[in-house]
C-alpha positions as CSV (number, residue, x, y, z in Angstrom):
1,R,82.2,100.7,124.9
2,V,79.9,101.2,121.9
3,L,81.3,103.0,118.9
4,A,78.9,104.7,116.5
5,W,79.8,107.0,113.5
6,E,78.7,107.8,110.0
7,A,80.6,105.8,107.5
8,P,83.0,107.9,105.5
9,K,82.8,108.3,101.7
10,P,84.8,105.5,100.0
11,W,87.5,108.0,98.9
12,E,87.8,109.2,102.5
13,A,88.0,105.8,104.1
14,K,91.8,105.6,104.5
15,E,92.1,109.1,105.9
16,A,89.2,108.5,108.3
17,A,90.7,105.1,109.5
18,S,94.1,106.8,110.1
19,K,92.5,109.6,112.1
20,F,90.5,107.0,114.1
21,L,93.6,105.0,114.8
22,R,95.5,108.1,116.0
23,A,92.5,108.9,118.3
24,E,92.3,105.3,119.7
25,V,96.1,105.3,120.4
26,A,95.8,108.7,122.2
27,R,92.7,107.4,124.2
28,L,94.9,104.6,125.5
29,G,97.5,107.2,126.6
30,F,100.1,106.8,123.8
31,R,101.2,108.6,120.6
32,I,101.4,107.6,117.0
33,G,102.6,109.7,114.1
34,E,100.4,110.4,111.1
35,D,102.8,108.5,108.8
36,V,102.9,105.4,111.0
37,A,99.1,105.5,111.3
38,D,98.8,105.8,107.5
39,M,101.1,102.8,107.0
40,T,99.1,100.8,109.5
41,V,95.9,101.5,107.6
42,R,97.6,100.6,104.3
43,L,98.5,97.2,105.7
44,A,95.6,96.3,108.0
45,G,92.8,98.0,106.1
46,T,90.2,100.6,107.1
47,D,87.9,98.5,109.3
48,R,87.5,100.4,112.6
49,W,87.3,97.2,114.6
50,L,90.8,96.3,113.2
51,M,92.1,99.7,114.0
52,T,90.9,99.3,117.6
53,Q,92.7,96.0,117.8
54,E,95.9,97.5,116.3
55,A,95.7,100.4,118.9
56,T,95.4,97.8,121.7
57,K,98.4,95.8,120.4
58,F,100.5,99.0,120.1
59,A,99.5,100.1,123.6
60,A,100.4,96.7,125.1
61,A,103.8,96.7,123.4
62,L,104.5,100.3,124.4
63,K,103.5,99.7,128.0
64,A,105.7,96.5,128.2
65,D,108.6,98.5,126.9
66,G,108.0,101.6,129.0
67,R,107.6,103.8,125.9
68,E,105.0,106.3,124.8
69,E,105.2,106.5,121.0
70,V,104.5,103.9,118.3
71,T,107.5,103.7,115.9
72,R,107.7,102.3,112.3
73,Q,109.4,99.3,113.7
74,D,106.5,98.6,116.2
75,M,104.1,99.0,113.3
76,A,106.1,96.6,111.1
77,G,106.4,94.0,113.8
78,L,102.9,94.1,115.1
79,V,101.0,94.3,111.8
80,A,103.3,91.9,110.0
81,A,101.6,88.7,111.2
82,Q,98.3,90.0,109.8
83,Q,100.0,91.1,106.6
84,V,101.4,87.6,106.0
85,R,98.1,85.9,106.7
86,H,96.2,88.1,104.3
87,G,98.9,88.5,101.6
88,G,99.1,92.2,102.0
89,D,101.7,94.7,100.7
90,R,105.4,94.2,101.4
91,L,106.7,96.7,103.9
92,A,110.0,98.5,103.9
93,V,110.7,100.1,107.3
């Protein structure tokens, strides 16, 4: 699958990444709330390749658990490894 898009303005990058993540999670057949998507972007960054990877991780975890929606706890657990490696913000769930 090839993804092509116009890069958002720098001040719109976080919002665009969050919207992209929500669309990717939906494309995989699951749901993610706007607040959880926004926190994921805050921790993982705005890179669309990373958002695709986060969506894939969320989908795998949800499928394994038989659930349909990403929770704050899912986001904290799955994004945490990357956060620690890159010295990102601390997260309170």
